[in-house]
N, CA, C and O of each residue as an XYZ file, in Angstrom:
428
protein
N      87.147    114.168    124.995
C      86.167    113.246    124.442
C      86.400    113.100    122.945
O      86.588    114.084    122.230
N      86.384    111.854    122.485
C      86.600    111.646    121.055
C      86.201    110.238    120.637
O      86.290    109.285    121.411
N      85.767    110.139    119.409
C      85.555    108.878    118.716
C      86.477    108.936    117.511
O      86.477    109.928    116.783
N      87.265    107.885    117.288
C      88.203    107.900    116.174
C      87.947    106.729    115.224
O      87.321    105.731    115.582
N      88.448    106.887    114.024
C      88.371    105.846    112.999
C      89.781    105.405    112.644
O      90.715    106.206    112.678
N      89.932    104.140    112.305
C      91.186    103.722    111.711
C      91.150    104.164    110.245
O      90.099    104.538    109.725
N      92.287    104.116    109.604
C      92.333    104.493    108.193
C      91.447    103.572    107.346
O      90.790    104.035    106.414
N      91.423    102.264    107.667
C      90.574    101.318    106.929
C      89.099    101.651    107.085
O      88.341    101.607    106.116
N      88.689    101.987    108.316
C      87.283    102.337    108.560
C      86.907    103.607    107.807
O      85.845    103.676    107.188
N      87.771    104.604    107.859
C      87.495    105.861    107.168
C      87.365    105.640    105.662
O      86.476    106.199    105.020
N      88.248    104.830    105.113
C      88.196    104.545    103.676
C      86.897    103.825    103.310
O      86.273    104.150    102.300
N      86.488    102.847    104.127
C      85.251    102.107    103.861
C      84.029    103.032    103.940
O      83.140    102.961    103.092
N      83.989    103.886    104.945
C      82.874    104.826    105.096
C      82.815    105.770    103.913
O      81.742    105.996    103.355
N      83.961    106.328    103.518
C      83.975    107.264    102.392
C      83.547    106.582    101.099
O      82.840    107.184    100.291
N      83.964    105.339    100.892
C      83.539    104.603     99.696
C      82.025    104.417     99.677
O      81.398    104.544     98.625
N      81.433    104.117    100.835
C      79.979    103.941    100.894
C      79.231    105.261    100.698
O      78.172    105.287    100.071
N      79.774    106.342    101.225
C      79.160    107.656    100.996
C      79.217    107.991     99.510
O      78.244    108.488     98.942
N      80.356    107.718     98.884
C      80.491    107.968     97.442
C      79.504    107.124     96.646
O      78.901    107.617     95.693
N      79.328    105.845     97.027
C      78.372    104.958     96.344
C      76.942    105.460     96.488
O      76.159    105.417     95.540
N      76.610    105.939     97.693
C      75.261    106.456     97.953
C      74.989    107.717     97.132
O      73.847    108.002     96.772
N      76.042    108.458     96.845
C      75.877    109.697     96.106
C      75.500    110.874     96.991
O      75.256    111.972     96.491
N      75.450    110.657     98.290
C      75.165    111.735     99.241
C      75.645    111.310    100.615
O      75.919    110.134    100.856
N      75.743    112.270    101.503
C      76.153    111.981    102.872
C      77.309    112.849    103.301
O      78.149    113.248    102.495
N      77.335    113.134    104.603
C      78.395    113.981    105.146
C      79.220    113.267    106.206
O      80.184    113.830    106.725
N      78.850    112.028    106.533
C      79.603    111.285    107.529
C      78.802    110.120    108.074
O      77.820    109.683    107.475
N      79.242    109.622    109.227
C      78.628    108.455    109.861
C      78.215    108.816    111.278
O      78.996    109.408    112.022
N      76.984    108.460    111.657
C      76.524    108.642    113.030
C      76.742    107.337    113.780
O      76.340    106.267    113.321
N      77.382    107.438    114.935
C      77.635    106.296    115.802
C      76.900    106.546    117.108
O      77.002    107.624    117.692
N      76.163    105.546    117.560
C      75.433    105.687    118.813
C      75.217    104.340    119.459
O      75.733    103.321    119.001
N      74.442    104.351    120.536
C      74.075    103.118    121.221
C      72.573    103.096    121.434
O      71.913    104.134    121.461
N      72.050    101.882    121.585
C      70.642    101.701    121.911
C      70.549    100.549    122.897
O      71.453     99.717    122.979
N      69.464    100.505    123.637
C      69.243     99.404    124.564
C      68.849     98.176    123.761
O      67.907     98.209    122.969
N      69.587     97.085    123.978
C      69.332     95.879    123.189
C      70.202     94.739    123.659
O      71.206     94.950    124.340
N      69.816     93.529    123.293
C      70.648     92.353    123.489
C      70.757     91.888    124.927
O      70.196     92.487    125.844
N      71.492     90.805    125.094
C      71.613     90.182    126.413
C      72.581     90.922    127.334
O      72.552     90.709    128.546
N      73.432     91.780    126.790
C      74.370     92.521    127.635
C      73.913     93.944    127.920
O      74.541     94.644    128.714
N      72.833     94.383    127.289
C      72.249     95.669    127.642
C      72.279     96.758    126.593
O      71.317     97.518    126.483
N      73.363     96.868    125.808
C      73.470     97.937    124.827
C      74.033     97.393    123.524
O      74.789     96.421    123.512
N      73.650     98.036    122.428
C      74.184     97.665    121.123
C      74.577     98.935    120.382
O      73.966     99.989    120.557
N      75.588     98.819    119.570
C      76.006     99.950    118.743
C      75.027    100.122    117.592
O      74.439     99.156    117.106
N      74.865    101.358    117.170
C      74.069    101.615    115.971
C      74.853    102.573    115.078
O      75.511    103.500    115.551
N      74.763    102.324    113.792
C      75.476    103.119    112.793
C      74.498    103.545    111.716
O      73.633    102.767    111.315
N      74.631    104.772    111.249
C      73.828    105.219    110.118
C      74.562    106.356    109.416
O      75.272    107.143    110.041
N      74.374    106.418    108.123
C      74.982    107.501    107.362
C      74.192    108.774    107.590
O      72.969    108.744    107.726
N      74.901    109.894    107.632
C      74.305    111.193    107.953
C      74.207    112.027    106.686
O      75.186    112.221    105.967
N      72.995    112.516    106.434
C      72.776    113.425    105.312
C      72.578    114.861    105.785
O      72.882    115.808    105.059
N      72.068    115.018    107.004
C      71.810    116.343    107.580
C      72.380    116.412    108.992
O      72.290    115.453    109.758
N      72.959    117.541    109.321
C      73.556    117.737    110.639
C      72.459    117.948    111.676
O      71.528    118.722    111.456
N      72.574    117.254    112.810
C      71.728    117.501    113.966
C      72.536    118.412    114.885
O      73.632    118.036    115.300
N      72.026    119.597    115.213
C      72.828    120.560    115.971
C      73.283    120.078    117.352
O      74.218    120.651    117.911
N      72.654    119.048    117.916
C      73.076    118.572    119.231
C      74.218    117.555    119.155
O      74.841    117.248    120.172
N      74.494    117.035    117.967
C      75.548    116.032    117.809
C      76.928    116.617    118.073
O      77.196    117.776    117.757
N      77.803    115.794    118.660
C      79.221    116.095    118.730
C      79.818    115.599    117.414
O      79.424    114.543    116.918
N      80.749    116.338    116.852
C      81.349    115.961    115.582
C      82.843    115.745    115.776
O      83.544    116.596    116.323
N      83.316    114.586    115.317
C      84.735    114.238    115.357
C      85.168    113.945    113.932
O      84.331    113.648    113.080
N      86.446    114.022    113.665
C      86.926    113.759    112.308
C      88.213    112.949    112.349
O      89.142    113.252    113.098
N      88.239    111.907    111.520
C      89.436    111.089    111.358
C      89.634    110.818    109.875
O      88.702    110.393    109.193
N      90.816    111.054    109.378
C      91.143    110.795    107.974
C      90.117    111.445    107.044
O      89.687    110.844    106.059
N      89.731    112.682    107.370
C      88.794    113.491    106.568
C      87.375    112.929    106.524
O      86.601    113.306    105.644
N      87.017    112.047    107.440
C      85.651    111.529    107.525
C      85.067    111.985    108.857
O      85.692    111.821    109.905
N      83.863    112.558    108.811
C      83.209    113.056    110.017
C      82.412    111.951    110.685
O      81.745    111.149    110.033
N      82.504    111.936    112.026
C      81.751    111.002    112.859
C      80.865    111.838    113.775
O      81.350    112.716    114.489
N      79.568    111.559    113.750
C      78.588    112.283    114.538
C      78.110    111.388    115.678
O      77.833    110.206    115.475
N      78.017    111.965    116.887
C      77.586    111.197    118.056
C      76.581    112.040    118.836
O      76.833    113.207    119.137
N      75.428    111.427    119.162
C      74.433    112.147    119.945
C      74.897    112.235    121.403
O      75.638    111.370    121.868
N      74.465    113.275    122.125
C      74.964    113.487    123.486
C      74.611    112.364    124.476
O      75.334    112.173    125.454
N      73.525    111.622    124.249
C      73.163    110.531    125.161
C      74.084    109.325    124.983
O      74.354    108.607    125.946
N      74.566    109.099    123.766
C      75.444    107.951    123.501
C      76.893    108.203    123.884
O      77.612    107.272    124.247
N      77.324    109.450    123.805
C      78.742    109.764    123.982
C      79.357    109.236    125.284
O      80.472    108.716    125.237
N      78.694    109.339    126.439
C      79.334    108.815    127.655
C      79.647    107.311    127.594
O      80.577    106.851    128.256
N      78.888    106.556    126.818
C      79.090    105.110    126.726
C      80.174    104.715    125.716
O      80.748    103.629    125.803
N      80.447    105.607    124.757
C      81.391    105.249    123.693
C      82.581    106.201    123.580
O      83.382    106.087    122.653
N      82.696    107.132    124.516
C      83.822    108.059    124.495
C      85.132    107.275    124.519
O      85.304    106.366    125.332
N      86.036    107.623    123.640
C      87.333    106.956    123.562
C      87.353    105.756    122.628
O      88.386    105.103    122.481
N      86.222    105.460    121.994
C      86.121    104.303    121.113
C      86.835    104.540    119.789
O      86.783    105.632    119.223
N      87.500    103.500    119.309
C      88.079    103.500    117.970
C      87.273    102.525    117.130
O      87.044    101.384    117.532
N      86.847    102.977    115.969
C      86.071    102.152    115.052
C      86.990    101.688    113.926
O      87.607    102.499    113.235
N      87.069    100.370    113.754
C      87.913     99.775    112.732
C      87.024     99.017    111.747
O      85.885     98.681    112.070
N      87.536     98.751    110.561
C      86.839     97.911    109.593
C      87.748     96.726    109.315
O      88.883     96.889    108.867
N      87.230     95.519    109.589
C      88.068     94.327    109.482
C      87.448     93.299    108.551
O      86.229     93.205    108.409
N      88.330     92.532    107.922
C      87.929     91.379    107.116
C      88.548     90.151    107.750
O      89.765     90.066    107.912
N      87.694     89.193    108.110
C      88.149     87.944    108.709
C      87.550     86.805    107.911
O      86.380     86.462    108.082
N      88.355     86.222    107.042
C      87.842     85.169    106.162
C      86.816     85.753    105.209
O      87.100     86.717    104.498
N      85.626     85.175    105.193
C      84.561     85.665    104.323
C      83.744     86.784    104.966
O      82.901     87.393    104.307
N      83.986     87.055    106.234
C      83.223     88.066    106.963
C      83.962     89.393    106.980
O      85.191     89.443    107.027
N      83.187     90.461    106.939
C      83.762     91.784    107.081
C      82.773     92.664    107.820
O      81.562     92.451    107.753
N      83.296     93.647    108.520
C      82.419     94.552    109.246
C      83.196     95.463    110.166
O      84.421     95.389    110.268
N      82.446     96.329    110.838
C      83.056     97.264    111.776
C      83.340     96.561    113.092
O      82.578     95.705    113.541
N      84.451     96.943    113.695
C      84.835     96.418    114.997
C      85.063     97.617    115.920
O      85.788     98.553    115.583
N      84.431     97.566    117.081
C      84.523     98.652    118.050
C      85.561     98.313    119.105
O      85.523     97.238    119.704
N      86.487     99.235    119.329
C      87.464     99.101    120.414
C      87.097    100.162    121.442
O      87.583    101.293    121.406
N      86.214     99.755    122.370
C      85.649    100.671    123.352
C      86.299    100.437    124.712
O      86.097     99.378    125.307
N      87.078    101.402    125.222
C      87.754    101.217    126.506
C      86.782    101.138    127.687
O      87.166    100.683    128.764
N      85.540    101.568    127.505
C      84.546    101.534    128.581
C      83.799    100.213    128.631
O      83.088     99.942    129.599
N      83.950     99.388    127.605
C      83.218     98.120    127.539
C      83.737     97.159    128.608
O      84.924     96.839    128.652
N      82.826     96.707    129.466
C      83.195     95.779    130.543
C      82.930     94.331    130.155
O      83.655     93.432    130.581
N      81.889     94.098    129.344
C      81.530     92.737    128.931
C      80.742     92.815    127.636
O      80.123     93.831    127.321
N      80.781     91.713    126.891
C      79.966     91.635    125.681
C      79.364     90.239    125.608
O      79.881     89.296    126.208
N      78.282     90.117    124.876
C      77.637     88.818    124.759
C      78.433     87.926    123.801
O      79.287     88.413    123.061
N      78.158     86.661    123.818
C      78.894     85.695    123.009
C      78.798     85.943    121.516
O      79.745     85.666    120.780
N      77.666     86.462    121.059
C      77.507     86.708    119.623
C      78.126     88.033    119.198
O      78.248     88.305    118.004
N      78.518     88.864    120.172
C      79.161     90.132    119.860
C      78.209     91.244    119.471
O      78.651     92.303    119.026
N      76.911     91.029    119.630
C      75.924     92.036    119.240
C      75.677     93.092    120.297
O      75.246     94.197    119.970
N      75.940     92.779    121.568
C      75.662     93.759    122.608
C      76.811     93.797    123.618
O      77.662     92.908    123.652
N      76.810     94.851    124.437
C      77.880     95.054    125.403
C      77.327     95.765    126.632
O      76.201     96.261    126.624
N      78.133     95.806    127.682
C      77.776     96.571    128.873
C      78.990     97.393    129.304
O      80.139     97.059    129.012
N      78.683     98.487    130.013
C      79.757     99.356    130.504
C      79.714     99.422    132.015
O      80.537    100.103    132.627
């Protein structure tokens, strides 16, 4: 089981942690939402939750709660710039479908 970051994603996360002046990594999870059923959620982590699984890519820690892990196991998180837009892109091998706006997915 693992969640990985591309080098670009790790660099972007570390830059934001440095800007915030605190933080130990990024929490990645899922919540029920949208027309396809689930949506990704991201938040910076200041305190460790003992139930979280911890993964590390390019010296950046990724925290995942045990309920979300089965839905996102094997996911690679990238940071992309497309024209004027930029943001995280999830490459989830378990994703079966996503909505047209890209906000939600199903497994």
